[in-house]
N, CA, C and O of each residue as an XYZ file, in Angstrom:
980
protein
N       0.877     -1.193      0.000
C       0.000      0.000      0.000
C       0.904      1.230      0.000
O       1.764      1.393      0.865
N       0.674      2.127     -1.041
C       1.561      3.271     -1.117
C       1.211      4.323     -0.068
O       0.160      4.277      0.571
N       2.145      5.286      0.084
C       2.043      6.311      1.137
C       0.797      7.170      0.962
O       0.116      7.495      1.935
N       0.494      7.549     -0.333
C      -0.655      8.416     -0.570
C      -1.957      7.719     -0.202
O      -2.870      8.347      0.334
N      -2.044      6.427     -0.489
C      -3.256      5.678     -0.188
C      -3.461      5.544      1.319
O      -4.579      5.666      1.819
N      -2.375      5.293      2.026
C      -2.455      5.195      3.495
C      -2.961      6.505      4.100
O      -3.812      6.513      4.989
N      -2.410      7.614      3.590
C      -2.808      8.922      4.098
C      -4.278      9.192      3.829
O      -4.981      9.733      4.682
N      -4.745      8.813      2.639
C      -6.151      9.020      2.285
C      -7.059      8.201      3.190
O      -8.092      8.692      3.645
N      -6.672      6.929      3.459
C      -7.472      6.077      4.345
C      -7.541      6.691      5.744
O      -8.595      6.682      6.380
N      -6.396      7.231      6.225
C      -6.362      7.837      7.562
C      -7.296      9.032      7.629
O      -8.036      9.195      8.599
N      -7.264      9.878      6.583
C      -8.141     11.046      6.545
C      -9.599     10.637      6.510
O     -10.446     11.243      7.165
N      -9.885      9.579      5.722
C     -11.262      9.078      5.657
C     -11.733      8.580      7.012
O     -12.895      8.765      7.374
N     -10.826      7.940      7.776
C     -11.181      7.439      9.106
C     -11.521      8.601     10.039
O     -12.469      8.530     10.820
N     -10.729      9.673      9.941
C     -10.985     10.841     10.792
C     -12.325     11.462     10.449
O     -13.135     11.760     11.327
N     -12.546     11.655      9.130
C     -13.814     12.238      8.694
C     -14.969     11.368      9.129
O     -15.979     11.870      9.624
N     -14.828     10.061      8.947
C     -15.888      9.137      9.331
C     -16.157      9.213     10.824
O     -17.311      9.182     11.251
N     -15.088      9.313     11.630
C     -15.256      9.407     13.077
C     -16.010     10.658     13.475
O     -16.889     10.616     14.335
N     -15.661     11.790     12.839
C     -16.364     13.047     13.125
C     -17.825     12.937     12.724
O     -18.722     13.357     13.456
N     -18.051     12.350     11.518
C     -19.430     12.199     11.049
C     -20.253     11.330     11.993
O     -21.407     11.637     12.294
N     -19.637     10.232     12.459
C     -20.341      9.355     13.393
C     -20.674     10.091     14.698
O     -21.763      9.942     15.253
N     -19.720     10.877     15.163
C     -19.930     11.614     16.411
C     -21.050     12.636     16.241
O     -21.923     12.775     17.098
N     -21.007     13.351     15.112
C     -22.050     14.352     14.859
C     -23.422     13.697     14.731
O     -24.416     14.197     15.259
N     -23.460     12.570     14.021
C     -24.719     11.864     13.851
C     -25.267     11.401     15.200
O     -26.471     11.455     15.448
N     -24.350     10.939     16.075
C     -24.813     10.480     17.404
C     -25.422     11.639     18.182
O     -26.450     11.481     18.840
N     -24.772     12.825     18.104
C     -25.290     13.992     18.809
C     -26.659     14.402     18.279
O     -27.553     14.772     19.039
N     -26.803     14.326     16.929
C     -28.092     14.683     16.324
C     -29.167     13.706     16.737
O     -30.273     14.099     17.108
N     -28.827     12.403     16.670
C     -29.822     11.366     16.974
C     -30.103     11.231     18.468
O     -31.127     10.678     18.868
N     -29.196     11.735     19.275
C     -29.328     11.538     20.737
C     -29.208     12.862     21.476
O     -28.503     12.972     22.479
N     -29.907     13.855     20.964
C     -29.809     15.181     21.577
C     -30.233     15.159     23.038
O     -29.622     15.809     23.886
N     -31.286     14.403     23.317
C     -31.785     14.366     24.699
C     -30.739     13.773     25.629
O     -30.498     14.271     26.729
N     -30.110     12.668     25.144
C     -29.086     12.030     25.968
C     -27.899     12.957     26.178
O     -27.401     13.096     27.295
N     -27.444     13.595     25.092
C     -26.301     14.507     25.194
C     -26.606     15.646     26.151
O     -25.761     16.056     26.947
N     -27.868     16.162     26.053
C     -28.269     17.238     26.950
C     -28.250     16.762     28.410
O     -27.841     17.491     29.314
N     -28.701     15.531     28.610
C     -28.736     14.982     29.969
C     -27.336     14.837     30.537
O     -27.084     15.167     31.696
N     -26.397     14.322     29.676
C     -25.009     14.169     30.120
C     -24.423     15.522     30.494
O     -23.772     15.669     31.529
N     -24.669     16.521     29.626
C     -24.150     17.852     29.911
C     -24.720     18.422     31.185
O     -24.004     19.005     32.000
N     -26.022     18.246     31.349
C     -26.662     18.737     32.564
C     -26.157     18.000     33.796
O     -26.052     18.583     34.875
N     -25.844     16.713     33.632
C     -25.326     15.940     34.772
C     -23.971     16.474     35.204
O     -23.699     16.635     36.394
N     -23.112     16.751     34.200
C     -21.797     17.318     34.519
C     -21.953     18.660     35.217
O     -21.270     18.952     36.199
N     -22.870     19.473     34.688
C     -23.123     20.773     35.297
C     -23.650     20.605     36.718
O     -23.258     21.344     37.621
N     -24.537     19.637     36.915
C     -25.116     19.414     38.237
C     -24.051     19.004     39.245
O     -24.075     19.421     40.403
N     -23.105     18.169     38.773
C     -22.017     17.761     39.662
C     -21.166     18.963     40.051
O     -20.791     19.121     41.212
N     -20.865     19.810     39.067
C     -20.057     21.003     39.344
C     -20.763     21.926     40.328
O     -20.152     22.457     41.256
N     -22.072     22.107     40.104
C     -22.849     22.957     41.009
C     -22.901     22.351     42.412
O     -22.800     23.059     43.414
N     -23.063     21.014     42.461
C     -23.141     20.344     43.764
C     -21.842     20.492     44.535
O     -21.851     20.753     45.738
N     -20.700     20.320     43.825
C     -19.400     20.473     44.485
C     -19.216     21.892     44.994
O     -18.789     22.112     46.128
N     -19.547     22.857     44.134
C     -19.439     24.250     44.564
C     -20.355     24.563     45.726
O     -19.971     25.261     46.664
N     -21.591     24.031     45.657
C     -22.535     24.268     46.750
C     -22.079     23.638     48.044
O     -22.238     24.222     49.116
N     -21.504     22.432     47.951
C     -21.009     21.759     49.147
C     -19.870     22.547     49.778
O     -19.823     22.723     50.996
N     -18.944     23.024     48.929
C     -17.832     23.818     49.457
C     -18.326     25.090     50.114
O     -17.825     25.494     51.164
N     -19.307     25.718     49.494
C     -19.880     26.939     50.081
C     -20.548     26.617     51.419
O     -20.367     27.325     52.410
N     -21.319     25.536     51.420
C     -22.006     25.130     52.650
C     -21.003     24.838     53.762
O     -21.194     25.248     54.906
N     -19.927     24.121     53.410
C     -18.914     23.799     54.410
C     -18.239     25.054     54.940
O     -17.949     25.155     56.132
N     -17.990     26.010     54.051
C     -17.390     27.266     54.478
C     -18.306     28.022     55.436
O     -17.860     28.556     56.452
N     -19.592     28.059     55.094
C     -20.551     28.734     55.962
C     -20.671     28.025     57.310
O     -20.776     28.666     58.355
N     -20.654     26.705     57.267
C     -20.774     25.905     58.487
C     -19.542     26.091     59.387
O     -19.662     26.209     60.606
N     -18.375     26.113     58.769
C     -17.140     26.327     59.534
C     -17.144     27.699     60.194
O     -16.745     27.836     61.350
N     -17.592     28.706     59.466
C     -17.655     30.066     60.016
C     -18.655     30.138     61.167
O     -18.393     30.780     62.185
N     -19.800     29.480     61.005
C     -20.808     29.478     62.070
C     -20.288     28.759     63.312
O     -20.544     29.185     64.438
N     -19.557     27.667     63.099
C     -18.994     26.927     64.232
C     -17.981     27.781     64.983
O     -17.964     27.795     66.214
N     -17.140     28.492     64.243
C     -16.141     29.351     64.874
C     -16.811     30.475     65.673
O     -16.353     30.827     66.760
N     -17.884     31.028     65.135
C     -18.607     32.092     65.838
C     -19.236     31.553     67.129
O     -19.211     32.224     68.161
N     -19.794     30.351     67.068
C     -20.395     29.748     68.262
C     -19.337     29.469     69.322
O     -19.576     29.660     70.515
N     -18.172     29.018     68.883
C     -17.082     28.763     69.831
C     -16.636     30.070     70.485
O     -16.372     30.106     71.687
N     -16.553     31.130     69.705
C     -16.170     32.432     70.260
C     -17.158     32.889     71.338
O     -16.755     33.452     72.356
N     -18.436     32.647     71.113
C     -19.444     33.031     72.108
C     -19.262     32.236     73.399
O     -19.389     32.783     74.494
N     -18.966     30.947     73.264
C     -18.743     30.126     74.449
C     -17.474     30.559     75.184
O     -17.437     30.596     76.414
N     -16.439     30.884     74.415
C     -15.188     31.343     75.028
C     -15.372     32.667     75.764
O     -14.705     32.925     76.765
N     -16.277     33.503     75.265
C     -16.553     34.766     75.946
C     -17.103     34.510     77.341
O     -16.780     35.238     78.279
N     -17.933     33.477     77.485
C     -18.422     33.100     78.813
C     -17.288     32.559     79.668
O     -17.186     32.879     80.853
N     -16.440     31.744     79.068
C     -15.337     31.093     79.794
C     -14.344     32.114     80.348
O     -13.785     31.926     81.428
N     -14.134     33.191     79.599
C     -13.146     34.192     80.010
C     -13.761     35.374     80.749
O     -13.039     36.262     81.201
N     -15.080     35.395     80.878
C     -15.724     36.510     81.554
C     -15.352     36.497     83.034
O     -15.332     35.430     83.647
N     -15.058     37.654     83.621
C     -14.613     37.676     85.020
C     -15.755     37.440     86.009
O     -16.931     37.602     85.682
N     -15.381     37.062     87.196
C     -16.353     37.000     88.284
C     -16.643     38.416     88.762
O     -15.890     39.346     88.472
N     -17.727     38.569     89.487
C     -18.091     39.900     89.986
C     -16.983     40.459     90.870
O     -16.687     41.652     90.815
N     -16.372     39.604     91.682
C     -15.303     40.064     92.575
C     -14.084     40.515     91.780
O     -13.404     41.464     92.170
N     -13.807     39.844     90.672
C     -12.672     40.224     89.835
C     -12.953     41.519     89.095
O     -12.064     42.358     88.949
N     -14.175     41.687     88.631
C     -14.540     42.911     87.923
C     -14.447     44.114     88.846
O     -14.064     45.205     88.423
N     -14.800     43.907     90.113
C     -14.751     45.001     91.086
C     -13.326     45.448     91.365
O     -13.103     46.563     91.838
N     -12.366     44.588     91.076
C     -10.965     44.902     91.358
C     -10.233     45.507     90.168
O      -9.006     45.611     90.176
N     -10.970     45.897     89.165
C     -10.291     46.547     88.048
C     -10.879     46.259     86.693
O     -10.376     46.768     85.691
N     -11.922     45.465     86.621
C     -12.545     45.179     85.340
C     -13.341     46.369     84.846
O     -13.546     47.338     85.577
N     -13.787     46.293     83.610
C     -14.620     47.357     83.054
C     -15.921     47.444     83.855
O     -16.540     46.414     84.119
N     -16.347     48.640     84.246
C     -17.527     48.790     85.122
C     -18.808     48.208     84.544
O     -19.654     47.716     85.291
N     -18.963     48.257     83.230
C     -20.197     47.756     82.622
C     -20.058     46.346     82.060
O     -20.975     45.837     81.414
N     -18.916     45.718     82.305
C     -18.689     44.372     81.781
C     -19.523     43.361     82.554
O     -19.443     43.321     83.782
N     -20.324     42.538     81.870
C     -21.121     41.535     82.582
C     -20.216     40.543     83.287
O     -19.137     40.220     82.789
N     -20.641     40.061     84.430
C     -19.806     39.156     85.207
C     -20.675     38.106     85.881
O     -21.903     38.193     85.869
N     -20.021     37.123     86.463
C     -20.707     36.034     87.163
C     -20.544     36.211     88.673
O     -19.523     36.700     89.155
N     -21.575     35.801     89.397
C     -21.527     35.920     90.859
C     -20.588     34.894     91.470
O     -19.988     35.156     92.511
N     -20.449     33.730     90.843
C     -19.607     32.670     91.408
C     -18.922     31.892     90.290
O     -19.358     31.903     89.139
N     -17.832     31.215     90.666
C     -17.115     30.388     89.701
C     -17.991     29.233     89.231
O     -17.941     28.841     88.065
N     -18.786     28.695     90.137
C     -19.662     27.585     89.773
C     -20.651     28.003     88.695
O     -20.873     27.271     87.730
N     -21.250     29.188     88.861
C     -22.200     29.693     87.863
C     -21.510     29.901     86.522
O     -22.047     29.541     85.475
N     -20.327     30.477     86.563
C     -19.570     30.763     85.336
C     -19.247     29.487     84.566
O     -19.540     29.391     83.374
N     -18.658     28.527     85.227
C     -18.202     27.327     84.523
C     -19.355     26.393     84.159
O     -19.247     25.624     83.204
N     -20.438     26.450     84.898
C     -21.615     25.655     84.528
C     -22.204     26.176     83.219
O     -22.534     25.391     82.329
N     -22.336     27.493     83.101
C     -22.896     28.079     81.883
C     -21.942     27.939     80.701
O     -22.367     27.688     79.573
N     -20.661     28.102     80.968
C     -19.680     27.955     79.886
C     -19.655     26.513     79.384
O     -19.577     26.275     78.178
N     -19.720     25.550     80.308
C     -19.716     24.138     79.913
C     -20.918     23.821     79.028
O     -20.794     23.108     78.032
N     -22.081     24.355     79.399
C     -23.287     24.124     78.595
C     -23.123     24.716     77.194
O     -23.565     24.122     76.210
N     -22.490     25.882     77.109
C     -22.276     26.518     75.805
C     -21.306     25.695     74.948
O     -21.536     25.509     73.753
N     -20.240     25.210     75.552
C     -19.281     24.383     74.810
C     -19.922     23.066     74.371
O     -19.667     22.580     73.269
N     -20.753     22.495     75.240
C     -21.453     21.258     74.874
C     -22.342     21.473     73.659
O     -22.446     20.599     72.799
N     -22.978     22.630     73.589
C     -23.841     22.938     72.450
C     -23.051     23.020     71.148
O     -23.502     22.540     70.108
N     -21.874     23.629     71.214
C     -21.024     23.719     70.017
C     -20.575     22.324     69.587
O     -20.584     21.998     68.400
N     -20.185     21.511     70.558
C     -19.727     20.161     70.225
C     -20.842     19.317     69.599
O     -20.609     18.585     68.638
N     -22.054     19.425     70.154
C     -23.167     18.636     69.626
C     -23.494     19.038     68.186
O     -23.800     18.184     67.354
N     -23.430     20.320     67.901
C     -23.826     20.803     66.582
C     -22.726     20.616     65.545
O     -23.013     20.403     64.367
N     -21.468     20.694     65.974
C     -20.343     20.605     65.035
C     -19.299     19.599     65.544
O     -18.148     19.975     65.765
N     -19.676     18.348     65.729
C     -18.777     17.389     66.385
C     -17.491     17.090     65.641
O     -16.488     16.744     66.265
N     -17.496     17.216     64.299
C     -16.314     16.845     63.521
C     -15.488     18.040     63.059
O     -14.391     17.865     62.529
N     -16.000     19.243     63.252
C     -15.263     20.435     62.830
C     -14.248     20.829     63.907
O     -14.431     20.488     65.075
N     -13.186     21.537     63.532
C     -12.186     21.948     64.518
C     -12.782     22.696     65.708
O     -12.350     22.503     66.844
N     -13.771     23.547     65.450
C     -14.399     24.288     66.545
C     -15.108     23.348     67.510
O     -15.080     23.568     68.721
N     -15.742     22.308     66.989
C     -16.420     21.342     67.853
C     -15.446     20.557     68.700
O     -15.707     20.295     69.874
N     -14.319     20.177     68.108
C     -13.292     19.440     68.853
C     -12.685     20.316     69.940
O     -12.456     19.861     71.060
N     -12.426     21.575     69.603
C     -11.878     22.495     70.612
C     -12.902     22.760     71.721
O     -12.535     22.903     72.887
N     -14.161     22.825     71.360
C     -15.214     23.025     72.366
C     -15.250     21.850     73.347
O     -15.467     22.039     74.544
N     -15.036     20.640     72.829
C     -15.001     19.456     73.701
C     -13.905     19.603     74.757
O     -14.107     19.263     75.923
N     -12.755     20.107     74.345
C     -11.630     20.309     75.265
C     -11.965     21.349     76.332
O     -11.726     21.131     77.519
N     -12.522     22.483     75.897
C     -12.849     23.534     76.864
C     -13.980     23.103     77.802
O     -14.009     23.506     78.964
N     -14.905     22.289     77.301
C     -15.936     21.755     78.177
C     -15.334     20.922     79.290
O     -15.798     20.965     80.429
N     -14.291     20.158     78.957
C     -13.596     19.364     79.973
C     -12.896     20.268     80.983
O     -12.894     19.977     82.179
N     -12.299     21.366     80.506
C     -11.651     22.307     81.437
C     -12.670     22.904     82.406
O     -12.384     23.086     83.589
N     -13.856     23.204     81.892
C     -14.903     23.730     82.777
C     -15.240     22.713     83.868
O     -15.434     23.083     85.026
N     -15.307     21.463     83.508
C     -15.669     20.421     84.483
C     -14.548     20.187     85.491
O     -14.798     19.784     86.627
N     -13.304     20.445     85.064
C     -12.208     20.399     86.037
C     -12.420     21.476     87.094
O     -12.266     21.225     88.289
N     -12.774     22.677     86.644
C     -13.015     23.770     87.584
C     -14.214     23.475     88.480
O     -14.268     23.933     89.621
N     -15.165     22.719     87.969
C     -16.343     22.341     88.761
C     -16.085     21.090     89.595
O     -16.973     20.612     90.301
N     -14.860     20.560     89.509
C     -14.424     19.364     90.248
C     -15.183     18.106     89.827
O     -15.299     17.147     90.590
N     -15.684     18.130     88.629
C     -16.297     16.929     88.062
C     -15.181     16.192     87.312
O     -15.174     16.109     86.084
N     -14.253     15.669     88.093
C     -13.037     15.119     87.508
C     -13.283     13.867     86.669
O     -12.614     13.658     85.657
N     -14.226     13.046     87.078
C     -14.478     11.805     86.333
C     -14.943     12.086     84.913
O     -14.459     11.479     83.958
N     -15.897     13.020     84.783
C     -16.394     13.365     83.445
C     -15.299     14.001     82.601
O     -15.129     13.672     81.428
N     -14.557     14.922     83.222
C     -13.476     15.595     82.502
C     -12.412     14.598     82.067
O     -11.917     14.663     80.942
N     -12.061     13.678     82.958
C     -11.024     12.703     82.633
C     -11.450     11.813     81.453
O     -10.650     11.527     80.562
N     -12.704     11.388     81.462
C     -13.204     10.525     80.388
C     -13.099     11.227     79.039
O     -12.637     10.635     78.063
N     -13.524     12.481     78.981
C     -13.464     13.248     77.736
C     -12.027     13.443     77.277
O     -11.708     13.229     76.108
N     -11.163     13.848     78.197
C      -9.776     14.139     77.846
C      -9.015     12.887     77.431
O      -8.183     12.926     76.524
N      -9.304     11.785     78.096
C      -8.619     10.536     77.728
C      -8.993     10.108     76.314
O      -8.149      9.625     75.559
N     -10.261     10.287     75.964
C     -10.685      9.970     74.601
C      -9.959     10.851     73.589
O      -9.520     10.366     72.546
N      -9.832     12.128     73.888
C      -9.137     13.043     72.991
C      -7.657     12.691     72.872
O      -7.083     12.742     71.784
N      -7.048     12.335     74.000
C      -5.623     12.008     73.994
C      -5.351     10.711     73.245
O      -4.341     10.593     72.551
N      -6.250      9.734     73.382
C      -6.040      8.421     72.772
C      -6.386      8.385     71.290
O      -5.711      7.720     70.505
N      -7.440      9.102     70.911
C      -7.919      9.023     69.530
C      -7.289     10.040     68.601
O      -7.237      9.827     67.390
N      -6.811     11.142     69.153
C      -6.216     12.158     68.299
C      -4.828     11.751     67.858
O      -4.182     10.933     68.514
N      -4.353     12.320     66.736
C      -2.979     12.055     66.294
C      -1.998     12.401     67.410
O      -2.184     13.389     68.120
N      -0.951     11.585     67.564
C      -0.038     11.707     68.713
C       0.501     13.117     68.897
O       0.593     13.601     70.025
N       0.862     13.789     67.792
C       1.456     15.112     67.921
C       0.498     16.262     67.720
O       0.924     17.415     67.647
N      -0.797     15.972     67.629
C      -1.762     17.042     67.387
C      -1.914     17.919     68.617
O      -1.696     17.478     69.745
N      -2.289     19.167     68.380
C      -2.436     20.116     69.479
C      -3.492     19.638     70.465
O      -3.293     19.718     71.677
N      -4.619     19.140     69.949
C      -5.702     18.711     70.840
C      -5.269     17.550     71.735
O      -5.600     17.521     72.920
N      -4.526     16.591     71.167
C      -4.079     15.442     71.952
C      -3.109     15.867     73.046
O      -3.183     15.366     74.168
N      -2.200     16.786     72.729
C      -1.220     17.250     73.716
C      -1.906     18.085     74.798
O      -1.588     17.958     75.980
N      -2.841     18.933     74.394
C      -3.599     19.712     75.378
C      -4.360     18.792     76.330
O      -4.434     19.050     77.531
N      -4.920     17.722     75.782
C      -5.665     16.767     76.599
C      -4.744     16.092     77.617
O      -5.117     15.921     78.778
N      -3.543     15.711     77.181
C      -2.601     15.078     78.114
C      -2.163     16.045     79.209
O      -1.976     15.651     80.360
N      -2.001     17.308     78.838
C      -1.634     18.319     79.836
C      -2.755     18.485     80.866
O      -2.496     18.592     82.065
N      -3.992     18.505     80.390
C      -5.133     18.662     81.297
C      -5.310     17.428     82.187
O      -5.690     17.553     83.351
N      -5.038     16.247     81.647
C      -5.111     15.027     82.458
C      -4.081     15.072     83.580
O      -4.364     14.654     84.703
N      -2.897     15.572     83.282
C      -1.875     15.718     84.321
C      -2.332     16.711     85.383
O      -2.043     16.533     86.567
N      -3.041     17.751     84.968
C      -3.557     18.731     85.930
C      -4.579     18.092     86.868
O      -4.610     18.394     88.061
N      -5.421     17.203     86.319
C      -6.377     16.494     87.175
C      -5.631     15.645     88.201
O      -6.000     15.626     89.376
N      -4.584     14.941     87.763
C      -3.797     14.124     88.690
C      -3.184     14.994     89.780
O      -3.175     14.612     90.950
N      -2.670     16.163     89.400
C      -2.084     17.063     90.399
C      -3.131     17.532     91.401
O      -2.884     17.549     92.607
N      -4.293     17.911     90.899
C      -5.347     18.423     91.784
C      -5.885     17.351     92.721
O      -6.314     17.648     93.836
N      -5.860     16.116     92.267
C      -6.417     15.032     93.082
C      -5.352     14.320     93.921
O      -5.639     13.308     94.560
N      -4.137     14.842     93.919
C      -3.082     14.280     94.767
C      -2.324     13.120     94.158
O      -1.500     12.506     94.836
N      -2.578     12.803     92.903
C      -1.833     11.722     92.236
C      -0.549     12.325     91.649
O      -0.362     12.382     90.434
N       0.325     12.771     92.558
C       1.484     13.549     92.131
C       2.452     12.766     91.258
O       2.993     13.307     90.294
N       2.675     11.506     91.584
C       3.632     10.716     90.792
C       3.188     10.614     89.332
O       4.010     10.749     88.425
N       1.896     10.378     89.100
C       1.380     10.300     87.733
C       1.523     11.646     87.029
O       1.913     11.706     85.863
N       1.206     12.724     87.745
C       1.304     14.055     87.150
C       2.751     14.383     86.799
O       3.026     14.932     85.732
N       3.674     14.045     87.696
C       5.098     14.327     87.460
C       5.580     13.594     86.211
O       6.264     14.182     85.373
N       5.234     12.328     86.083
C       5.674     11.568     84.916
C       5.083     12.127     83.627
O       5.756     12.177     82.598
N       3.827     12.546     83.688
C       3.184     13.118     82.498
C       3.869     14.416     82.085
O       4.140     14.631     80.904
N       4.147     15.279     83.060
C       4.799     16.553     82.746
C       6.218     16.339     82.243
O       6.677     17.066     81.362
N       6.915     15.359     82.785
C       8.271     15.068     82.306
C       8.240     14.639     80.840
O       9.078     15.056     80.040
N       7.271     13.811     80.509
C       7.137     13.362     79.118
C       6.853     14.537     78.193
O       7.452     14.645     77.123
N       5.946     15.415     78.595
C       5.595     16.570     77.779
C       6.767     17.536     77.659
O       7.013     18.091     76.588
N       7.491     17.736     78.765
C       8.630     18.659     78.749
C       9.784     18.123     77.911
O      10.582     18.900     77.387
N       9.878     16.808     77.782
C      10.982     16.214     77.050
C      10.692     15.940     75.592
O      11.519     15.348     74.899
N       9.528     16.361     75.109
C       9.141     16.109     73.721
C       9.464     17.329     72.857
O       8.740     18.323     72.907
N      10.540     17.268     72.063
C      10.912     18.435     71.247
C       9.917     18.735     70.127
O       9.912     19.833     69.571
N       9.075     17.752     69.798
C       8.104     17.949     68.715
C       6.754     18.441     69.223
O       5.816     18.591     68.440
N       6.646     18.694     70.523
C       5.363     19.105     71.097
C       4.914     20.446     70.528
O       5.727     21.362     70.408
N       3.634     20.582     70.173
C       3.133     21.863     69.670
C       2.963     22.901     70.778
O       2.742     24.079     70.498
N       3.066     22.462     72.044
C       2.976     23.381     73.173
C       4.374     23.785     73.626
O       5.320     23.018     73.452
N       4.521     24.977     74.205
C       5.835     25.382     74.729
C       6.320     24.390     75.786
O       5.591     24.097     76.734
N       7.516     23.882     75.639
C       8.052     22.915     76.603
C       8.264     23.552     77.966
O       8.199     22.869     78.988
N       8.519     24.864     77.990
C       8.718     25.522     79.281
C       7.449     25.529     80.116
O       7.514     25.564     81.345
N       6.285     25.496     79.454
C       5.022     25.404     80.192
C       4.952     24.079     80.941
O       4.563     24.036     82.108
N       5.332     22.992     80.257
C       5.349     21.683     80.912
C       6.367     21.656     82.037
O       6.112     21.057     83.081
N       7.522     22.297     81.844
C       8.536     22.348     82.893
C       8.044     23.125     84.110
O       8.303     22.742     85.251
N       7.330     24.223     83.853
C       6.795     25.029     84.958
C       5.763     24.218     85.734
O       5.765     24.224     86.965
N       4.891     23.528     85.029
C       3.894     22.694     85.699
C       4.560     21.549     86.464
O       4.122     21.177     87.553
N       5.621     21.001     85.879
C       6.364     19.940     86.561
C       6.943     20.454     87.874
O       6.825     19.793     88.906
N       7.560     21.614     87.838
C       8.186     22.164     89.040
C       7.164     22.472     90.132
O       7.393     22.165     91.301
N       6.039     23.078     89.755
C       5.025     23.405     90.769
C       4.390     22.135     91.340
O       4.027     22.090     92.515
N       4.259     21.111     90.503
C       3.712     19.841     90.992
C       4.681     19.191     91.977
O       4.256     18.621     92.982
N       5.980     19.273     91.693
C       6.980     18.743     92.623
C       6.957     19.507     93.945
O       7.168     18.929     95.011
N       6.702     20.796     93.862
C       6.541     21.573     95.109
C       5.329     21.077     95.889
O       5.408     20.859     97.097
N       4.212     20.901     95.195
C       3.000     20.405     95.858
C       3.248     19.039     96.487
O       2.672     18.716     97.526
N       4.100     18.240     95.861
C       4.391     16.898     96.348
C       5.452     16.894     97.443
O       5.880     15.828     97.886
N       5.884     18.086     97.888
C       6.894     18.219     98.948
C       8.230     17.595     98.517
O       8.878     16.880     99.281
N       8.611     17.885     97.294
C       9.889     17.411     96.767
C      10.691     18.629     96.304
O      10.907     18.818     95.107
N      11.138     19.468     97.277
C      11.720     20.775     96.961
C      13.001     20.718     96.124
O      13.206     21.567     95.257
N      13.859     19.733     96.373
C      15.104     19.679     95.609
C      14.827     19.413     94.130
O      15.435     20.032     93.256
N      13.913     18.496     93.859
C      13.564     18.213     92.463
C      12.853     19.401     91.830
O      13.062     19.711     90.657
N      12.011     20.063     92.620
C      11.306     21.244     92.105
C      12.306     22.333     91.751
O      12.205     22.956     90.694
N      13.277     22.564     92.640
C      14.290     23.581     92.379
C      15.082     23.254     91.123
O      15.393     24.144     90.332
N      15.410     21.976     90.936
C      16.159     21.569     89.752
C      15.350     21.812     88.474
O      15.910     22.200     87.448
N      14.050     21.587     88.537
C      13.199     21.816     87.373
C      13.085     23.300     87.054
O      13.103     23.695     85.888
N      12.965     24.128     88.107
C      12.928     25.576     87.882
C      14.231     26.040     87.226
O      14.214     26.836     86.287
N      15.355     25.536     87.729
C      16.654     25.934     87.170
C      16.787     25.464     85.722
O      17.335     26.177     84.881
N      16.288     24.273     85.438
C      16.330     23.767     84.070
C      15.549     24.680     83.133
O      15.973     24.950     82.009
N      14.411     25.147     83.610
C      13.592     26.057     82.798
C      14.370     27.337     82.498
O      14.399     27.802     81.358
N      15.007     27.905     83.538
C      15.744     29.162     83.365
C      16.917     28.971     82.409
O      17.199     29.834     81.577
N      17.597     27.834     82.537
C      18.780     27.581     81.705
C      18.402     27.331     80.243
O      19.058     27.829     79.329
N      17.345     26.561     80.037
C      16.979     26.194     78.674
C      16.133     27.246     77.976
O      16.175     27.375     76.753
N      15.363     28.002     78.760
C      14.449     28.993     78.175
C      14.579     30.327     78.922
O      13.624     30.774     79.557
N      15.742     30.956     78.851
C      15.978     32.183     79.621
C      15.068     33.348     79.262
O      14.849     34.234     80.088
N      14.536     33.361     78.050
C      13.663     34.468     77.633
C      12.181     34.136     77.805
O      11.319     34.915     77.397
N      11.886     32.995     78.402
C      10.490     32.587     78.594
C       9.772     33.529     79.558
O      10.391     34.142     80.428
N       8.471     33.630     79.388
C       7.668     34.447     80.308
C       7.651     33.830     81.704
O       7.314     34.505     82.676
N       8.014     32.547     81.805
C       8.045     31.880     83.104
C       9.409     31.973     83.781
O       9.550     31.562     84.932
N      10.415     32.505     83.086
C      11.782     32.463     83.594
C      11.948     33.238     84.901
O      12.601     32.753     85.825
N      11.371     34.428     84.989
C      11.547     35.235     86.196
C      10.954     34.541     87.420
O      11.588     34.486     88.474
N       9.743     34.014     87.282
C       9.109     33.312     88.402
C       9.874     32.035     88.747
O      10.027     31.699     89.922
N      10.348     31.333     87.738
C      11.117     30.118     87.983
C      12.409     30.442     88.722
O      12.822     29.690     89.605
N      13.041     31.534     88.378
C      14.271     31.947     89.064
C      13.989     32.254     90.530
O      14.759     31.866     91.409
N      12.892     32.945     90.790
C      12.535     33.272     92.180
C      12.240     32.009     92.983
O      12.681     31.869     94.124
N      11.488     31.090     92.374
C      11.132     29.865     93.093
C      12.369     28.999     93.362
O      12.489     28.393     94.427
N      13.286     28.946     92.392
C      14.513     28.174     92.589
C      15.342     28.765     93.723
O      15.904     28.033     94.537
N      15.415     30.103     93.769
C      16.173     30.767     94.838
C      15.525     30.515     96.194
O      16.213     30.256     97.181
N      14.209     30.593     96.235
C      13.487     30.345     97.504
C      13.707     28.922     97.990
O      14.021     28.699     99.159
N      13.544     27.985     97.112
C      13.674     26.585     97.488
C      15.109     26.221     97.845
O      15.351     25.301     98.627
N      16.066     26.958     97.261
C      17.476     26.709     97.557
C      17.948     27.457     98.782
O      19.120     27.365     99.145
N      17.054     28.201     99.434
C      17.432     28.941    100.624
C      18.264     30.157    100.325
O      18.942     30.687    101.205
N      18.219     30.614     99.064
C      19.019     31.766     98.675
C      18.199     33.045     98.844
O      16.969     33.014     98.875
N      18.898     34.148     98.950
C      18.258     35.454     99.034
C      18.257     36.087     97.656
O      19.269     36.074     96.955
N      17.122     36.639     97.273
C      17.056     37.316     95.991
C      17.885     38.587     96.033
O      17.845     39.337     97.009
N      18.622     38.818     94.986
C      19.456     40.004     94.931
C      18.615     41.237     94.658
O      19.150     42.343     94.576
């Protein structure tokens, strides 16, 4: 078969293919229209879903902010000592944390899988710690610590709060070990000096002054510019029987 004949056959195949395609479109206009509309519907659905998710995320963040406003609102006694005169306040810590916990629970129920819902779960547990409902708080925090990614902020915050429960309930050895682990993790998303400060104060509570002093000194040496450095230096000097200069 010569070159010219091959080329002609190829051109005929292309023309035939176009003709077949055009004929199919003519004979199947309804089907083609349906396919086109289906593609369009998918595009619209994806765009609508993204828009909906964006709106939902924004609403969740706004709800969390409202709950946090309750959590950070001062008590009446605190407002009287320097707060804004017209700033709303709570008569008691119990009233404050009960209402804040209810607000955080509402955010979690409505947005359980969004970041705001997960953060609300954590703050709800903190409220229950303040209300001394340690069992409920511990259950929530343990779930967050166990199920969250090992290095995630929520998981580390949960472990820190669990150590705080141990400290408050007198389980000092458990709290000390938890704080040591957190302080020794260079990949932690939380400041390591915070864990060191909590470790030192827990050792003080446990009547272990030499270890507490060593932890304070470690904080000062490793993190001299930390916001905790000045207090750690004072506590180390006090525990060491030294006089502040």
